[in-house]
Residue, then its C-alpha position, 0 to 999 in steps of 0.5 A: m431505481f437502480l442498485l449499483g454494485r460496488k466498485t470492481s476495478k480502477a477502471g470504472s467497471y460497476i456490475l448492475h445485479r438486479e433485474l430490472v422490468g419497468h425501470l427508467g435508465a440509461v444506455v449509450t449507444r457508441r456504435t454497433s458491434e461486428d454483428g449489429k449489436f450495440l455496445a453501450s456504456g453510460g450514466t444511470d440518473g433515473t430519469k432519462v433512457w436510450d432506446v437499446r432497442s433501435d436499429r442505429p445509436l441515437e446521438a442523444p438521450q431521449s425523454s421517457a415519454v418518448l421511449g418508454a420504460t426499459t429494462a436490465v439484468i445487468w450492466v457492466k461499464n468500463e472507462d478504458d474502452l467503451n468498445l469492450a463493454l456491452w451487457s444489456g436486457t431486452e425489453r422483455g428482462y432477459l440477459i443477452c451478453w454480446k461482448a464481454v468485458a472479460r470471461k470471468k465477469a462473463y460468466s458472473a453475469y450469467q450465475q446472476a441471471l440464471y439465479l434472478l429469472p424465474n424459470p432460467k432453464e425453459d427460457p430460450k433466450l438466455w440460453y441463446g446467449i449463453g451459446i454465443l459467450y461459450d462459442r465465442y471463447g471457444s467452448l464448444d461442447h458448452a455450446e453445443e449444448a446450449f444452443s441445442s438446449v435453446l432448439r429443445m425449448d423452442k420445438d416449433l423454432d419461434f426464436d426469432k435466432a433459429n436459424e442462426i443457432l443451426f448455423r451456429l451448429g453446423i459450424i460447430y459440429k464440422q469443427q468437432g468432426k460430426y460431419n452427418e450432424s453438420l450437414n443436418c444443420f446445413d440442409r435445414i437452413l439452406r432455403n432459409p438463410p440466417n441474415p446477412l448469409a445467402h444460399a451460396d454461403i451455406w452451400f460454402q459451408i456443405g463443401h467444406v464439410y465434405e472436404q474434412q472427408k477425405d475419401l474420393p467419392v465425397r470429393r467429387a461430391r464438394k466439386t459439385l458443390h463448390e462449382r455450384v455456388v460459383q455459377d450463384n456468385p461468381g466471386h466468391a473469393k473462398v469457393l474459388q479458392q477451394l475449387g482451386w485447391l481441389y484441382h490441385q489434388d493428387g489422386s483425383s479423375f479431375q486433377n486438372q493444374d490449369l484449372a486449379i490456377q485458374y480458380l485460384t487466380k479468380s479467387l485473388e481478383a476477388d481478394p488478393s489479401d489472401a495469404q492462404s490463397w497466394y500459398l495455394l498459387g504457389r503449390a500449382y505452379m509449383a506442380g507444373q514446375k513453373y518455378n519463377k510464377a511460383y516463387e513470385a506466389y509465395q512471395q506473395a504469401v509470406y509477405r501477407d503471413g510471415r509467421n507461417p511455416t509452412f510457407w517456409c518450409s513450400i520455398g525451401v522445396l522450391y529452393f532446394q527443387i532448383n539446387q539452390y541449397r543455402d537458400a533451401l537452408d534459410a527457408y527451413s531454418r527460418a519455418i523450424r525457427i517458427n514451429p520447431y514440430i512440424s516432421e515435414v520440415w525435418f524430413d526436408l532438411g534432413s533431405l537437404y544435407e543428405s543430397c547436398n554435402n554429403q553431410i550424414s550426421d546432420a541429416m541423420d539428426a534431422h530424420a531422427r527429429e521428424 
């Protein structure tokens, strides 16, 4: 039988806090989440079972004779928002948590699983779920530790999530600045990327790791990698964006603003909603002193992301270049209202005061805030 915990909130959240192996239960699958896992809610009458192992959500309960018994460790029901409640067990009885009602409940659930399972420190699926939880909440160090534990437990990489874990570790190491470790992870899955990723996606990540390393030889390698991805996938918007930015940047032997504009334009053809691509296109036009086109690109960027202070700062620079000082002041002021801690904006504002009306005191005040 199901052992229900006490009601935890007026919203109707219940926690099933006992490992249930071989018992009947009910998990109503409403729809699937972004990563294909079930979002669940439902009742527990002990006579019907919903198949959480199916590849598709079911429209009606199936009899236990058809589907057999299911198991669960912890289950949360949230009547206010069904899409927030997913806590399910696998047929082996291990807790896999994909989307938590709240962080506190998620941690509580895993503590229960660690307490109930006979050998929790030797279970890769449990630690995979814990890693997902930490990764989702931005606890990178803890996520790294959990995912690394899975790989140590499963040295032969028999666990069906092994390549996904390597991909996640590659992303985590990149965010932590551990570039060699990140590249090693991506290299290990290059020939067999986890679904639904393709080889081009892994090459893109490798190129992005190189992008974080600022020296010129790495920048050349990065360009080569991105060009390889574009050959395989000419419509890859992010890779086209990165190539455009590489050709725009100063200090490289391959700097070419025309190619930068070409790649950024292709990126926007693939994904016209990307504010960053519009902004970078504006920067490339500015470098070529094509101010009208730069203005149009910047306007597209702020239309899509009006709260980005960098965009407004660059618009201020554009106005300053064409001697529209009042408009430049307005743009810098917008940037400062959004984020008053960007030194570049204060420097540009100081230069504006210094240049237009010889407002030395205001200029000194602005420069002092850098």
